[in-house]
N, C-alpha and C positions, 0 to 999 in steps of 0.2 A: 594496476591502475591506482591512481591517487583517489582520495575521497572526492575531490572536485571532478575528476573524470567519471567516477561512478555516478555522482549526482547529475552531471551533464547528460550521460546516457539514459539515466532514469527519466529525466525530464523529456528528452527527445522521444523515447519510446512511449511515455505516457501520452504524448500528444497524438500518437497514432493508435493508441489502445493496444499496443503489442505487449500485453501482460506476460505472455509465454516467454518472450525474449527477455523481459526484465527478470523473471524468475530463473530461467536457465543460464543466463549470462552474468547476472549481477549478484545473485544470492548464494550464500554458502549453503551446503546441504544440511548444516547444523544450525541454520538461522532460527531465531525465535520471533514470535509475533504476540504482542500484548494489545488488548483492546482497552478502551477508555474505562477508568474505574466505574463500577456499577453496571457495566454492559452485560447483556445476556449472552454474548458471544464468548466462547472459550478461547483461552490462549493456545498457541501452537508451539511445539517444542522442536520442530525440524521442518525441512522444506516439504516433506510429504504431508505433514499436518497443515502447513500453510496452504498447499494446493487444495486439500480437503475443505478447509475453511472457506476458501474462495469459491469452490464448487457449491457449497451450501448457501453462500451469499447469493450467487447467481441464480440458484433454484428458488430463492425467496423473493426474487424480483419479477414483477409482472411486466414492467416496461422501464427502460432507461430513456430519459428525455434529454439528457445533456450533463455536462460536468466540465470542470476546469482543473488544471494543475498549474500552480505558479512555479516560476523558476526557483530551484532550491537555494537555500542559504547554507553555506558550509562553515563549520568551525572545528578545527582539528580533525578528529576521526568521525565527526557527526555531520549530518545535514538534516534540514527540515524542509517540508514542502506543505504549503496551504492548498487544500483541495476542496472542491465543491461537487455535489451530486444532486441532480434533479431526477427523481425516480418515483415509481409507484410500486410499493411492496404488495405482494399478493394479499388480497383481502383487506387492504387498507387504502386510505386516500393518498393521492400524490403528495410528495414532500420534497423539501430542499434540505440538504445537509451540508454542514461545513465541518472540516476536520483538519487537524495538523498531523502530518506524519513525521515521526522522529526516527531517524535511521542511524545505526552505527556501522562503520566500515572497518574491516581489519583484513590485511593482506589482499586488498583489492576486491573484496566481496562484502555484501551487506550481511552482517551477522545478527542484527536484531532490528525490529521495527516495533514502534508503539504508536497508537493512535489516540488522539484527544479530540473529543467532539461533544 
């Protein structure tokens, strides 16, 4: 797949919340994940660690109230997507979050993601 095709599928599956399909079909097993500078969340160095990070995130949420993902913008082997989340973390008040996801694609798979929020 081209970077544009990966980005298009990413967007399509984000609209339906099909995260499992995103990870299994679009990510390399060696993909890395970096959080925004200063974040308390640890970076992940392969798909197994990315899954674990996602699991911990889900366990930290009391309720999801909504969210959006805009159509990705592609440049070369990279794409970005602006995303929002409306959620209540366990033990904290409801909050809204905005972030930019920055993704690198190689050989038809996402090999890295980094978030800025």
